VEXDREN-2710 file (C-alpha; in Angstrom, 1 decimal):
% VEXDREN-2710
k/r/px/py/pz
1/MET/-66.0/-2.3/-120.0
2/GLN/-63.6/0.2/-121.5
3/LEU/-61.4/0.0/-118.3
4/LEU/-61.2/-3.8/-118.6
5/LYS/-60.1/-3.5/-122.3
6/LYS/-57.4/-1.1/-121.3
7/LEU/-56.1/-3.4/-118.5
8/LEU/-56.0/-6.3/-120.9
9/LEU/-54.1/-4.3/-123.6
10/THR/-51.6/-3.1/-121.0
11/LEU/-51.0/-6.6/-119.7
12/THR/-50.5/-8.1/-123.2
13/ALA/-48.0/-5.4/-124.1
14/THR/-46.0/-5.9/-120.9
15/LEU/-45.8/-9.7/-121.5
16/LEU/-44.6/-9.1/-125.1
17/LEU/-42.0/-6.6/-124.1
18/SER/-40.6/-8.9/-121.3
19/GLY/-40.5/-11.8/-123.7
20/ALA/-38.5/-9.9/-126.3
21/ALA/-36.1/-8.6/-123.7
22/SER/-35.2/-12.1/-122.2
23/PRO/-33.4/-14.7/-124.4
24/ALA/-34.9/-18.2/-124.4
25/LEU/-33.2/-20.6/-121.9
26/PRO/-31.2/-23.4/-123.5
27/ILE/-32.7/-26.8/-123.6
28/ARG/-30.4/-29.2/-121.6
29/ASP/-30.1/-32.9/-122.3
30/ALA/-30.3/-34.4/-118.9
31/ALA/-30.2/-37.9/-120.3
32/ALA/-26.6/-37.5/-121.6
33/PRO/-24.1/-37.5/-118.7
34/SER/-20.5/-36.7/-119.3
35/PRO/-18.3/-39.7/-120.2
36/CYS/-16.1/-41.4/-117.6
37/VAL/-12.5/-40.3/-118.1
38/ILE/-9.8/-43.0/-118.0
39/VAL/-6.1/-42.2/-118.3
40/ALA/-3.7/-45.1/-119.2
41/SER/0.0/-45.1/-118.8
42/ASP/0.7/-45.9/-122.5
43/THR/-1.0/-46.4/-125.9
44/LEU/-1.0/-50.2/-125.5
45/LEU/-3.2/-50.2/-122.4
46/ALA/-5.2/-47.2/-123.7
47/GLY/-6.1/-49.0/-126.9
48/MET/-7.0/-52.2/-125.0
49/VAL/-9.3/-50.3/-122.6
50/ALA/-10.9/-48.3/-125.4
51/ASP/-11.7/-51.6/-127.3
52/LEU/-13.3/-53.1/-124.3
53/LEU/-15.5/-50.3/-122.9
54/PRO/-18.5/-48.7/-124.7
55/PRO/-17.0/-45.6/-126.5
56/SER/-20.1/-43.5/-125.9
57/ARG/-19.7/-43.6/-122.1
58/TYR/-15.9/-43.6/-121.7
59/ARG/-13.1/-41.4/-122.9
60/VAL/-9.6/-42.9/-122.8
61/THR/-6.2/-41.2/-123.2
62/ALA/-2.6/-42.2/-122.8
63/LEU/0.3/-40.4/-121.0
64/LEU/3.3/-41.9/-122.7
65/PRO/3.7/-40.8/-126.4
66/PRO/4.1/-43.9/-128.5
67/GLY/7.6/-43.2/-129.8
68/GLN/9.2/-42.4/-126.4
69/CYS/11.2/-44.6/-124.1
70/PRO/9.2/-45.2/-120.9
71/GLY/12.5/-45.5/-118.9
72/HIS/13.4/-41.9/-119.8
73/TYR/10.0/-40.2/-119.8
74/ASP/9.2/-37.6/-117.1
75/LEU/5.7/-36.7/-116.3
76/LYS/4.7/-33.2/-117.4
77/LEU/2.3/-30.8/-115.5
78/SER/-0.3/-31.5/-118.1
79/ASP/0.0/-35.3/-117.4
80/ILE/-0.5/-34.6/-113.7
81/GLU/-3.6/-32.6/-114.5
82/LYS/-5.0/-35.4/-116.6
83/VAL/-4.4/-37.9/-113.8
84/ASN/-6.1/-35.6/-111.2
85/ARG/-9.1/-35.2/-113.4
86/ALA/-9.4/-38.9/-114.3
87/ASP/-12.0/-41.2/-112.9
88/LEU/-9.6/-44.1/-113.3
89/VAL/-5.9/-44.4/-114.0
90/VAL/-4.6/-47.7/-115.6
91/GLY/-0.9/-48.3/-115.5
92/LEU/1.6/-51.0/-116.4
93/ARG/3.6/-52.3/-113.4
94/GLY/7.3/-51.4/-113.7
95/LEU/7.0/-48.2/-115.7
96/PRO/9.3/-45.7/-113.8
97/PHE/7.3/-42.6/-114.6
98/MET/4.2/-44.1/-113.0
99/SER/5.9/-44.3/-109.6
100/ALA/5.5/-40.5/-109.3
101/ILE/1.7/-40.9/-109.2
102/ASN/0.2/-41.4/-105.8
103/LEU/-3.3/-42.7/-106.0
104/ASP/-5.4/-44.9/-103.8
105/GLY/-6.6/-48.3/-105.0
106/ARG/-10.1/-47.1/-105.9
107/LYS/-8.7/-44.8/-108.6
108/TYR/-5.6/-46.7/-109.7
109/LEU/-5.6/-50.0/-111.6
110/LEU/-2.1/-51.5/-111.8
111/ILE/-1.6/-54.2/-114.5
112/ASP/1.1/-56.9/-114.2
113/THR/2.2/-58.4/-117.5
114/HIS/4.0/-61.2/-115.6
115/GLY/7.1/-60.6/-117.7
116/HIS/5.4/-60.8/-121.1
117/ASN/5.5/-58.3/-123.9
118/TRP/1.8/-57.6/-124.8
119/MET/2.8/-56.4/-128.3
120/ALA/3.2/-60.1/-129.1
121/PRO/-0.2/-61.2/-130.3
122/ALA/-0.4/-64.3/-128.1
123/ALA/0.6/-62.2/-125.0
124/TYR/-1.9/-59.5/-126.1
125/LEU/-4.7/-62.0/-126.1
126/ALA/-3.8/-63.1/-122.6
127/GLY/-3.6/-59.5/-121.5
128/LEU/-7.0/-58.8/-123.0
129/GLU/-8.4/-61.5/-120.7
130/ILE/-6.7/-59.8/-117.7
131/MET/-7.9/-56.4/-118.6
132/ALA/-11.5/-57.5/-119.3
133/ALA/-11.7/-59.1/-115.8
134/GLU/-10.3/-56.0/-114.1
135/LEU/-12.6/-53.6/-115.9
136/SER/-15.6/-55.9/-115.3
137/ALA/-14.8/-55.7/-111.5
138/ARG/-14.5/-51.9/-111.7
139/PHE/-17.6/-51.3/-113.9
140/PRO/-19.9/-54.3/-113.2
141/GLN/-22.7/-52.5/-115.1
142/GLU/-20.7/-52.9/-118.3
143/ARG/-19.8/-56.6/-117.8
144/SER/-21.9/-57.8/-120.8
145/ALA/-20.5/-55.1/-123.1
146/ILE/-17.0/-55.8/-122.0
147/GLN/-17.4/-59.5/-122.7
148/ASN/-18.8/-58.9/-126.1
149/ASN/-16.1/-56.4/-127.0
150/LYS/-13.4/-58.8/-125.7
151/ASN/-14.6/-61.6/-128.0
152/LEU/-14.7/-59.3/-131.0
153/THR/-11.3/-57.8/-130.3
154/ALA/-9.8/-61.3/-129.7
155/LYS/-11.1/-62.5/-133.0
156/ARG/-9.7/-59.5/-134.9
157/VAL/-6.3/-59.9/-133.3
158/SER/-6.2/-63.6/-133.9
159/LEU/-7.1/-63.3/-137.5
160/ALA/-4.6/-60.5/-138.1
161/ALA/-1.8/-62.4/-136.4
162/LEU/-2.5/-65.5/-138.4
163/ARG/-2.5/-63.5/-141.7
164/LEU/0.8/-61.9/-140.8
165/ARG/2.5/-65.2/-139.9
166/GLN/1.3/-66.6/-143.3
167/ARG/2.8/-63.6/-145.1
168/LEU/6.1/-64.1/-143.4
169/GLU/5.9/-67.8/-144.2
170/THR/5.2/-67.2/-147.8
171/ALA/8.1/-64.7/-148.0
172/LYS/10.3/-67.5/-146.5
173/ILE/11.2/-65.4/-143.5
174/SER/9.7/-67.6/-140.8
175/HIS/12.3/-69.6/-138.8
176/LYS/15.1/-67.3/-140.1
177/SER/17.6/-66.1/-137.5
178/VAL/17.9/-62.5/-136.2
179/ILE/19.7/-60.6/-133.5
180/ALA/17.4/-58.3/-131.7
181/SER/16.8/-55.9/-128.9
182/ALA/15.6/-57.8/-125.9
183/MET/12.4/-55.7/-126.0
184/GLN/11.5/-57.3/-129.4
185/LYS/12.3/-60.9/-128.6
186/GLU/8.8/-62.1/-127.8
187/PRO/7.0/-60.3/-130.6
188/LEU/9.5/-61.6/-133.2
189/GLU/9.2/-65.2/-131.9
190/ASP/5.5/-64.9/-132.0
191/LEU/5.7/-64.1/-135.7
192/GLY/7.8/-67.2/-136.3
193/LEU/11.4/-65.8/-136.3
194/ARG/14.4/-67.3/-134.4
195/VAL/16.0/-64.8/-132.1
196/VAL/19.6/-66.1/-131.6
197/ALA/20.9/-63.3/-129.4
198/THR/19.6/-60.2/-127.7
199/TYR/21.0/-56.9/-126.4
200/GLY/19.8/-54.2/-124.0
201/ARG/19.7/-50.4/-124.1
202/PRO/22.5/-48.5/-125.8
203/GLU/24.1/-47.4/-122.6
204/SER/24.4/-51.0/-121.4
205/ILE/26.2/-52.5/-124.4
206/SER/30.0/-53.0/-124.0
207/ALA/32.7/-53.6/-126.6
208/ARG/32.9/-57.2/-125.5
209/GLU/29.1/-57.5/-126.0
210/ILE/29.5/-56.2/-129.6
211/VAL/32.2/-58.8/-130.3
212/ARG/30.0/-61.6/-129.0
213/LEU/27.0/-60.4/-131.0
214/SER/29.1/-60.2/-134.1
215/GLN/30.4/-63.7/-133.7
216/VAL/26.8/-65.1/-133.1
217/GLY/25.6/-63.2/-136.2
218/GLN/28.3/-64.7/-138.5
219/ARG/27.8/-68.2/-137.1
220/GLN/24.0/-68.1/-137.3
221/HIS/23.7/-66.4/-140.8
222/ILE/21.2/-63.9/-139.5
223/ILE/19.0/-62.0/-141.9
224/ALA/18.6/-58.8/-139.8
225/VAL/19.5/-56.9/-136.7
226/VAL/16.2/-55.7/-135.1
227/ASP/16.2/-52.5/-132.9
228/ASN/13.4/-51.3/-130.6
229/LEU/12.2/-47.8/-131.5
230/GLN/11.6/-46.7/-128.0
231/SER/14.9/-47.8/-126.5
232/GLY/17.1/-46.7/-129.4
233/PRO/16.4/-47.0/-133.1
234/ASP/20.2/-46.9/-134.0
235/THR/21.5/-49.2/-131.3
236/GLY/22.1/-52.2/-133.6
237/LYS/22.8/-50.2/-136.8
238/GLY/26.6/-50.5/-136.6
239/LEU/26.4/-54.2/-135.9
240/ALA/24.1/-54.7/-138.9
241/GLU/26.5/-52.8/-141.1
242/SER/29.5/-54.8/-139.9
243/LEU/27.6/-58.0/-140.6
244/LYS/26.4/-56.7/-144.0
245/THR/22.8/-57.5/-143.1
246/SER/19.5/-55.6/-142.8
247/HIS/18.8/-53.2/-140.0
248/VAL/15.1/-53.1/-138.9
249/VAL/13.4/-50.9/-136.3
250/LEU/10.1/-52.1/-134.7
251/SER/7.8/-50.3/-132.3
252/ASN/7.1/-51.7/-128.9
253/PHE/4.0/-49.6/-128.3
254/PRO/1.1/-49.0/-130.7
255/SER/1.2/-45.8/-132.8
256/GLU/-1.6/-43.3/-132.9
257/HIS/-3.2/-45.7/-135.5
258/GLY/-3.6/-48.5/-133.0
259/TYR/-2.3/-51.9/-132.1
260/LEU/-3.3/-53.8/-135.3
261/ALA/-1.9/-51.1/-137.5
262/THR/1.4/-51.1/-135.6
263/LEU/1.6/-54.9/-135.8
264/GLU/1.0/-54.7/-139.5
265/ALA/3.7/-52.0/-139.8
266/ASN/6.2/-54.1/-137.8
267/ALA/5.6/-57.1/-140.0
268/GLY/5.9/-54.9/-143.1
269/ALA/9.3/-53.7/-142.0
270/LEU/10.5/-57.2/-141.6
271/LEU/9.3/-58.1/-145.1
272/LYS/10.9/-55.1/-146.6
273/ALA/14.2/-55.8/-144.9
274/ALA/14.3/-59.4/-146.0
275/ASN/13.3/-58.6/-149.5
276/PRO/15.0/-55.2/-150.2
277/MET/14.2/-53.3/-153.4
278/PRO/17.1/-53.6/-156.0
END
């Protein structure tokens, strides 16, 4: 009996000592898989994808910084690393820097805007339909969520665009004439302005083109010269000064605050230019 008690005491002490010496194993949450990583060519597509997919299961990032010109952007090593780690890469057709990425069709979703600028609300809504269909084909298990998110996003964009058009109408800016960067033509017309002439990138504008634009501006009594931030925020500044009219700079890609915030900021810049502070 005494021998049995000694054995039990020895076993208990051994178990206690071994438990104190070994830290407890961490409890792993097997029901929470890592999110699917999607890399988009730019903030416009990134925002659209993020709005359509469930945020808890997908992480979306953009390659092109919102203020940079896509025609002059070179991929960095960190960009290549993002692409290599991504489960899916979504890119706009025609962006030069995306041609450096060689991916098979299973990992690369190439989006064609068919010549439209998706920063214009009407074009954005059409693009939302295209993107929703493409993502539903890639992630069929999310089809219902994508459809619901598409409807909610379309409603938000439609209401925001209507409200901005009404603000411009109230300020008597709608139907007024402007000269603009070709990149901004469609968004401006969507908001109700008349674009009577356009120009390209700074390096493509000749002296003869400046004379032509100046003549059009005088004849049409324009209220502003509108530059595109990404292709050159000062391209039309000299023209605006010579015509003694407002100079406005609008963004062709969503800022870090998103598409609707950028749309609001662009409309606000037009309102401020048409009604400058005394």
